[in-house]
Residue, then its C-alpha position, 0 to 999 in steps of 0.5 A: m500500500r502506498v499512501v501519499v500525504a499532499s497539499g495544494k500549497g506549502g505550509t499546511g503541515k503536510t510534512l508534519v502529518a507524514a512524519n508522525l504518521a510513519a513514526v507511529v505506524s512503525g511502532s508495530r510494522e515495517v514502514v518506508l517513508v519517502d520524502c518526495d519534496v525533492e526541492e526542499p526535503n526536510l523529513h530528515l529533520f525529524f529523523p536525524s541519522e546516518t545516511k547512505t547516498l546514491p546519485v540520480l542520473a539523467d540523459v543530456p545530449v552531446f553534440d558532434q560538431l563535425r557532423c552537425d550542419h547547424c540546421g536548428e532542428c534540435a532547438r526547434t524540437c526542444q520545448y524547454g529552451a535548452i538548445v540554441v543553434l548559432p551559425q558556427k556553434n551550438l549552445f546547450f544549457p544542461e540545467m534546463c534539459h529534461g532529458c527527453g531525448g527528442c533532440e537525438i531522435t530528430c537530428p537529421q545528421g545523427a550528430i547528437s548522442m546522450r550521456k549521463r549527468e548527475v541531477g540529484r541524489v537519493e539518501f537512505s537511513r534507518p532512523r528507527c526500528h521498523l522505519t526506513l527513510i528515503s529522501g530524494v534531493l534535487n541538485e540546485r538549479e536543476v529542473a528534473a524533480p520528477r526524475v529524482i522522485r521517480e528514482a526515490l519511489l523506485y527504491a521504495g517499490g515492493h515494500p508492503l507499506v510506503i508513506c510519501d511526503a509529496p511536494p506542495g502544489t499541483a504541478c508535475p512533481l505532485v503528479e509523479t508522486l501521486e500516480g499509482a498511489d492507493y490513497c491520498v491524504l490532503v492536508t489543508e488549513p481553514t483559510p480561503f487560500g487553503l481551500h483554493d489550493l485544496s480544490l486544485a489538489a483534490g482535482v489532481a487526485d480525482v483525475l489520477g483516480v486516487p481516493a482522497g481524504v482531508v486532514i484540517n490542520r490548525s483548526m480554530g473551529e471555523d472549518g465550515m467552508v472546508r467541510e462544505f467543499c468536502r461534502s460537495k465533492n464527497i471527500p471524507v474529512l479524516w481528522t481535524i488537528p486543533f490550533d495548538r501552541r504545543i504542536a507548533e513548538l514541537a514542530n519548530d524544534g524538529k520533534l515528533l508530536a507523537d513523542g510530546v503530546p499525550g494522546i496524539r499517538e492514538l489519533f494518528l493510529g486512528l487516521f491510519a485505520k481510516v486510510s487503510g480501510r479498517g475504519e470508517p472515514g468521517a468528520 
């Protein structure tokens, strides 16, 4: 089973929920926690431990200047502006390349071949008994976030229970993380911005055919607009986390709520029961 914890915007508490959910469930079974927020991974702050690292490689073109006649077909093919063809030479910007290989295919002179270039890395650690942490890390100035996410998920493949901390937003990195998942937990906040971005993220999950439920974070009891949206879309509200200073202080210190807030461990177990189908989702 692969559970993705996502949000339409940053700062809703998505990572907080993913970290604590994995920590609590790992008390009784093996869990693989994957940080797919590769542009700013921070699950390691909750689980400091020794890591091992493997590189993530992507294909980039190499130009044979002796065969190239500077026709410009490769530049016209590239949708990302990574290639500029001048009368006497080609300019290539590797940080803009998505590694699709279209330039190699369309080059009429066969002057382009592909080589490997490191765009990121995947870090592995074992911070707790029954818990494995896999973190994707995108190198600075790179654009190949989906590639790094795909690699991190590949290493997690085959495990009975995988919990993913998704990147914020609704662009390609979220789609890469969410596609093929069994369930999506959408973490939101009861604000107009939170509701707007929740609706976008819920739409992505719906298009991909992934069932979803909502966790309302930092609730002060004024959740009516979020609940009304969930009712209109037939999305269950799985849990409401109150606005609590203790929670904020623990999170800011990089500590798990399950280790510092009495009774919250059972609430996270209840959340997992609903997500895994052993409980009845509801408000």
